[in-house]
C-alpha positions as CSV (number, residue, x, y, z in Angstrom):
1,M,10.9,-14.7,-30.5
2,R,13.6,-12.1,-29.9
3,L,16.2,-10.5,-32.1
4,S,19.8,-10.0,-30.9
5,E,21.2,-6.5,-31.1
6,T,23.2,-7.4,-34.2
7,W,20.7,-9.7,-35.8
8,F,21.0,-8.1,-39.3
9,M,24.7,-8.9,-39.6
10,E,24.8,-12.3,-38.0
11,G,25.1,-15.6,-39.9
12,H,24.7,-15.5,-43.7
13,I,24.1,-11.9,-44.8
14,D,21.3,-12.4,-47.2
15,F,18.3,-10.1,-47.8
16,E,15.7,-12.7,-48.2
17,L,16.9,-14.7,-45.2
18,Q,17.0,-11.7,-42.9
19,K,13.7,-10.4,-44.3
20,Y,11.8,-13.6,-43.2
21,R,13.6,-13.6,-39.9
22,L,12.5,-10.0,-39.3
23,L,8.9,-10.6,-40.5
24,A,8.5,-13.6,-38.1
25,Y,9.6,-11.3,-35.2
26,L,7.3,-8.5,-36.2
27,Q,4.4,-10.9,-36.7
28,E,4.8,-12.0,-33.1
29,V,5.0,-8.4,-31.9
30,N,1.9,-7.6,-33.8
31,K,0.1,-10.5,-32.2
32,Y,0.7,-8.9,-28.8
33,F,-0.4,-5.5,-30.1
34,N,-3.7,-7.1,-31.3
35,E,-4.3,-8.1,-27.7
36,A,-3.5,-4.6,-26.6
37,K,-0.3,-5.8,-24.9
38,L,2.3,-3.1,-25.5
39,Y,5.3,-3.9,-23.2
40,P,8.0,-5.1,-23.4
41,Q,7.4,-5.5,-27.1
42,L,7.0,-1.8,-28.0
43,G,10.2,-0.8,-26.2
44,D,12.0,-3.7,-27.9
45,V,11.0,-2.7,-31.4
46,I,11.9,0.9,-30.7
47,F,15.4,-0.2,-29.5
48,H,16.0,-2.2,-32.7
49,H,14.7,0.6,-34.9
50,N,17.0,3.2,-33.3
51,N,19.9,0.7,-33.4
52,L,19.4,0.3,-37.2
53,L,19.2,4.1,-37.7
54,A,22.5,4.5,-35.7
55,F,24.1,1.8,-37.8
56,R,23.0,3.4,-41.1
57,T,24.0,6.9,-40.0
58,N,27.4,6.1,-38.4
59,K,28.4,3.0,-40.4
60,K,30.3,1.9,-37.3
61,L,29.6,-0.4,-34.3
62,L,30.3,1.3,-31.0
63,Q,30.5,-0.6,-27.8
64,D,28.2,1.8,-26.0
65,Q,25.4,1.0,-28.5
66,F,24.9,-2.3,-26.8
67,P,23.4,-3.0,-23.3
68,Q,25.4,-4.4,-20.5
69,Q,24.1,-7.9,-21.2
70,L,26.6,-8.1,-24.0
71,N,29.6,-7.7,-21.8
72,K,30.8,-11.2,-22.7
73,V,30.9,-10.4,-26.4
74,D,34.4,-9.9,-27.8
75,M,33.9,-6.4,-29.2
76,R,37.4,-6.4,-30.7
77,N,36.5,-9.3,-32.9
78,L,33.1,-7.7,-33.7
79,E,35.0,-4.5,-34.9
80,L,37.3,-6.6,-37.0
81,M,34.4,-8.4,-38.5
82,Y,32.8,-5.1,-39.4
83,E,36.0,-3.8,-40.9
84,K,36.2,-6.8,-43.1
85,M,32.6,-6.2,-44.2
86,L,33.4,-2.6,-45.1
87,A,35.9,-3.9,-47.7
88,D,33.2,-6.0,-49.3
89,D,30.9,-3.9,-51.5
90,E,28.5,-6.8,-52.1
91,V,28.1,-7.4,-48.4
92,M,27.6,-3.7,-47.6
93,N,25.0,-3.4,-50.3
94,E,23.1,-6.4,-48.9
95,L,23.3,-4.9,-45.4
96,E,22.0,-1.6,-46.8
97,S,19.0,-3.4,-48.3
98,I,18.3,-5.3,-45.1
99,T,18.5,-2.3,-42.8
100,N,16.5,0.0,-45.1
101,Y,13.7,-2.7,-45.3
102,A,13.8,-3.4,-41.6
103,V,13.6,0.3,-40.6
104,S,10.5,0.8,-42.8
105,E,8.8,-2.4,-41.4
106,M,9.6,-1.6,-37.8
107,K,8.4,2.0,-38.2
108,S,5.0,0.7,-39.3
109,I,4.8,-1.6,-36.3
110,I,5.9,1.2,-33.9
111,D,3.2,3.4,-35.3
112,N,0.6,0.7,-34.6
113,G,1.9,0.4,-31.0
114,A,2.0,4.2,-30.6
115,E,-1.6,4.4,-31.7
116,I,-2.7,2.0,-29.1
117,Y,-0.6,3.8,-26.5
118,E,-2.2,7.2,-27.3
119,L,-5.7,5.6,-27.3
120,V,-5.1,4.2,-23.8
121,E,-3.4,7.3,-22.4
122,K,-6.1,9.7,-23.6
123,Q,-8.8,8.1,-21.7
124,L,-6.8,7.8,-18.4
125,R,-7.7,10.1,-15.6
126,I,-5.3,11.1,-12.9
127,E,-6.3,12.8,-9.6
128,P,-4.4,13.6,-6.4
129,I,-6.0,12.1,-3.2
130,G,-6.2,14.5,-0.3
131,I,-3.5,17.0,0.4
132,I,-0.4,16.6,-1.7
133,P,2.9,17.4,0.1
134,L,5.7,19.5,-1.5
135,Y,7.8,16.3,-1.8
136,K,6.2,14.2,-4.5
137,N,9.0,11.9,-5.7
138,E,7.8,9.2,-3.4
139,G,4.3,8.1,-2.7
140,Y,1.5,5.8,-3.8
141,M,-0.4,5.2,-7.0
142,L,-3.9,3.6,-7.0
143,L,-5.0,1.9,-10.2
144,R,-8.6,1.2,-11.0
145,Y,-10.6,0.1,-14.1
146,G,-13.6,2.2,-14.7
147,N,-16.3,1.7,-12.2
148,Q,-14.9,-1.6,-10.8
149,S,-14.5,-1.7,-7.1
150,E,-11.1,-3.3,-7.1
151,I,-8.1,-1.0,-6.7
152,K,-4.5,-2.0,-6.9
153,A,-2.1,0.0,-4.9
154,Y,1.6,0.6,-5.7
155,S,4.4,2.5,-4.0
156,Y,6.4,4.6,-6.4
157,S,9.8,6.3,-6.3
158,I,10.9,8.8,-8.9
159,T,14.6,9.4,-9.5
160,L,16.1,12.3,-11.5
161,F,19.3,11.6,-13.4
162,E,21.4,13.5,-16.0
163,H,22.8,12.2,-19.2
164,Q,25.0,14.7,-21.1
165,Q,22.8,17.8,-21.7
166,A,19.5,16.2,-20.8
167,K,17.7,15.3,-17.6
168,Y,15.6,12.2,-17.2
169,R,13.1,10.9,-14.7
170,G,12.9,7.3,-13.9
171,I,10.2,5.6,-11.8
172,K,10.2,2.4,-9.8
173,V,7.0,0.9,-8.5
174,N,6.3,-1.9,-6.1
175,Y,2.9,-3.6,-5.6
176,V,1.5,-2.9,-2.1
177,D,-2.0,-4.5,-1.9
178,R,-5.4,-4.6,-3.4
179,Y,-8.4,-2.7,-1.9
180,T,-12.1,-2.6,-2.5
181,K,-13.6,0.8,-3.1
182,S,-17.1,1.5,-1.8
183,L,-19.2,4.3,-0.5
184,A,-17.7,3.6,2.9
185,N,-14.2,2.8,1.7
186,T,-13.2,5.9,-0.3
187,Y,-9.9,6.8,-1.9
188,E,-9.2,8.9,1.2
189,S,-9.8,6.0,3.6
190,I,-7.7,3.7,1.4
191,K,-4.9,6.3,1.7
192,R,-5.2,6.3,5.5
193,D,-5.1,2.5,5.5
194,I,-1.8,2.5,3.5
195,I,-0.3,5.2,5.8
196,N,-1.2,3.2,8.9
197,Q,-0.1,-0.1,7.4
198,I,3.3,1.0,6.0
199,R,4.2,4.0,8.2
200,T,7.1,5.0,5.9
201,L,5.9,8.5,5.0
202,P,3.6,10.4,7.4
203,N,1.9,12.3,4.6
204,P,2.7,10.7,1.3
205,A,1.7,11.9,-2.1
206,V,-1.1,9.6,-3.4
207,Y,-2.6,9.6,-6.9
208,C,-5.4,7.6,-8.4
209,I,-5.4,6.7,-12.0
210,E,-8.6,5.4,-13.6
211,S,-9.0,3.7,-16.9
212,Q,-12.3,3.3,-18.7
213,M,-10.7,0.7,-21.0
214,Q,-10.1,-2.9,-19.9
215,V,-6.6,-3.3,-21.1
216,P,-3.9,-5.8,-19.8
217,L,-2.5,-4.5,-16.5
218,D,1.2,-5.5,-16.5
219,E,1.7,-5.1,-20.3
220,T,-0.2,-1.9,-20.9
221,L,-2.0,-0.1,-18.1
222,L,0.8,-0.1,-15.5
223,P,3.6,1.0,-17.9
224,I,1.4,3.9,-19.3
225,A,0.2,4.9,-15.9
226,K,3.8,5.1,-14.6
227,R,4.8,7.4,-17.4
228,M,1.7,9.5,-16.9
229,L,2.4,9.9,-13.2
230,V,6.0,11.0,-13.9
231,R,4.8,13.6,-16.4
232,H,2.1,14.8,-14.1
233,I,4.5,15.3,-11.2
234,A,7.1,17.0,-13.5
235,E,4.6,19.4,-14.9
236,A,3.3,20.2,-11.4
237,A,6.9,21.0,-10.3
């Protein structure tokens, strides 16, 4: 189940109706969290939480609050609808009740997800493999669960971009291959295999990230490992 960006003001604006709609959504998110599956659910709840805070603070819907997927929405009509609502005290009071309740409930769910995130992140270990070059924004990431022999290799590319006064780093990863670690096939030999196989970078930066916890790969380990890698490289710089 998903919520639209303007779910709280769609259809009949009624506190009880929107409350049960919200609780059904959060119940499904919590089900994923109980399975230690964080993404994309955690990011989705955070988006809705921030969207509600912006609505409460600004009391105005701005086009740039919504992602590009909404480019087919008639924003002019949406603005007119909102202006009509502003003139109706009963509607605005109901919206205030809905948003206040939703912010509180979403904050609780976000805290649950953040607790799982921190638990997973704290036990992760990141180490460079071999000599790390000066240029670290492209390279490879090796993921491994505890003492398991299987290793999943990903190429990564980090991009720095600016937004107003802040600078952000984004990371893109692509699956390369799986390898088996052994006494003979070490991280260093796996690095050599990747270099010989792909031949894009002569001496790429390669990092291994190990997790002692057996958590879902795509929904939890990979997203957290990506963020850890970005932070590790940024701090080293």
